[in-house]
N, C-alpha and C positions, 0 to 999 in steps of 0.2 A: 541503481535500481535493483529491486528484488526480482527474481525469476521463479515462476511456478510452472510446473509441467502438468497439463491437464490431459487425461485420456478418458475414453468412453466408447460406447457402442457406435457403430457406423450410423451416420445420419442423425445422431443425437446432437444436442446443442447445449450451450451454457451461457449464462449471463454473468457479467462481472459487476460487483458493487464495491466502490471505494469511498472513503470519507469525502464528504462534500463541504465540511466545515474544518477550520483549523483544529489541530490536535495539540494539546498542551503537554510539554515534557517538563517535569519538575526535578530539580537537583536532588539526588538521593540524600546527600549529607547537608542539605541547606534548604533555602526557600527560593532560589533563583529559578527562572523558567525560560523556556524557549518554545517557539511554535513551529509546527510542521504544517505547511500550507501548499496549495496548488497541486493537489494530488492528480496524477495522470496514470493511465494504463495503455498498453498496446498489446492486443487490440483494445479499442476504446471501451470504457465502462458503459454498461447498459447494452452493449452489442449482443446480439443473438448469434453466437459463433458456432458454426457447424464443426463436427468432428468426423474424422475418417478413421474407421476401425484400425487399431494397431499403431496409429501414428499419434505422437504426442503434440499437443498445441502448447507452445511456450507463451506465457503471459508475463509481461514485464510491468511492474508497478513502481512508481517513483513519486517523489515530492520534493519540495524545497524546505530546507531547515534554516530558519531565521536565527542567526547567531549574533548576539550583541558584542560589545567590546569586552575585554578581559575582566572588567569590573562587573559588568552586567551578567556575563556568562563565564565564570572561572572554569578552568579545566576540572573534570570530574565526571561522575556518572549521572545521567539524567534518565528518568523513567516516565513512561506514559503508556496508554492503551489506545488501540484503534482496531477497527474490524474491516477486513477485506473478505468478501463473500464470493464464492463461485457457485451459482445455482445451476445444477445439472437438470436438463429437461429430457 
C-alpha cells in the first residue's frame, strides 16, 4: 500500500477519491497488459475526514494487481495512469 501524509488547519476536512474501475498497465517494451483492481483506502474513500491542527493524517491506498502466467505477463516494466485525489475542505 502507498501512504500519504495529509495536514491542514484545525477542524478542516478532506475527502479521498480513488479509482472505481480497473486500471490497465501495458508492458513498456511490448503489448502485454495487467489490471489493477479492487482499489481501497484507509480511511475509506469518500469519507469526510477531520484534521487536527499540526497532526498529520496518514492515508493508505492499495489495490490488487492481477498477474497472469509467465507467457501472459513476462517480466519487465509495465506502465499506466490512475488518479488519487484528496479534496481539502
